[in-house]
C-alpha positions in Angstrom: -2.6 40.7 107.5 -4.3 44.1 108.0 -5.3 46.7 106.0 -5.7 50.7 106.9 -7.6 52.7 104.9 -9.3 56.2 104.2 -12.6 56.9 102.8 -13.6 60.6 102.5 -12.5 61.6 106.3 -12.6 58.6 107.9 -9.4 56.4 109.0 -9.8 53.1 109.7 -8.3 49.2 109.8 -9.9 45.8 109.0 -8.3 42.9 108.8 -7.4 41.2 105.6 -8.1 39.2 103.0 -9.2 42.1 100.1 -12.9 41.0 100.7 -12.9 41.8 103.9 -11.8 45.7 103.0 -14.3 45.4 100.0 -16.8 44.1 102.7 -16.3 46.9 105.0 -16.4 49.8 102.5 -19.8 47.9 101.3 -20.8 48.4 104.8 -19.9 52.3 105.3 -21.9 52.9 102.0 -25.0 51.0 103.2 -25.0 53.3 106.3 -24.7 50.5 108.9 -21.6 52.5 110.6 -22.8 55.2 112.5 -19.3 56.9 111.8 -20.1 57.0 107.7 -23.8 57.4 107.8 -24.0 61.1 107.7 -22.2 60.5 103.9 -25.4 59.0 102.6 -23.7 56.1 100.8 -21.2 58.8 98.9 -18.0 57.0 99.7 -15.0 57.1 98.1 -12.3 54.8 99.1 -9.0 57.2 98.8 -6.0 55.3 100.3 -5.5 51.8 101.6 -2.1 50.2 102.8 -1.8 46.7 104.0 0.1 45.5 106.7 1.1 42.1 108.4 -0.8 42.7 111.4 -3.9 44.2 113.5 -1.6 45.7 115.8 0.3 47.3 113.4 -2.8 48.6 111.8 -3.9 50.1 114.9 -0.7 51.8 115.5 -0.5 53.2 111.8 -4.5 54.1 112.3 -3.6 56.0 115.5 -0.8 58.1 114.0 -2.3 59.1 110.5 -5.5 60.5 113.3 -3.2 62.4 114.9 -1.9 64.4 111.6 -5.1 66.4 112.0 -4.7 66.8 108.3 -6.2 65.1 105.8 -3.8 65.8 103.0 -1.0 64.6 105.0 -2.6 61.3 106.2 -3.4 60.5 102.1 -0.1 61.1 101.5 1.3 59.3 104.8 -0.6 56.2 103.9 0.3 56.3 100.0 4.2 56.6 100.9 5.9 53.0 100.6 8.5 54.7 103.7 7.7 54.1 107.0 6.0 56.8 108.6 7.6 59.0 111.4 5.5 61.4 113.5 
C-alpha cells in the first residue's frame, strides 16, 4: 500500500501505513525536506489517496504533476474515479 498526497503546492508519495503518511507530514513541517522548507512549517494537507503499490502511487504522482494546475490535481486526487490524462 502507498499514499499520494498534496500539501499546499507539493504533490508527493509515501509508503503505507497511515503512520508513514503522518510521519512524512511531520518531516515536512519540521523543514527536514528541502522542497517544503520554504513554507516555514505552515503546511496544510489538502488531499490524500491510498493506492495498492508504490509504483501505482508514483504513476499517479507523475500524472498529477503534469496537470500544472493545482486545483485540477486536487480535484483529481479527491475523485473516486480512475484518473485519465
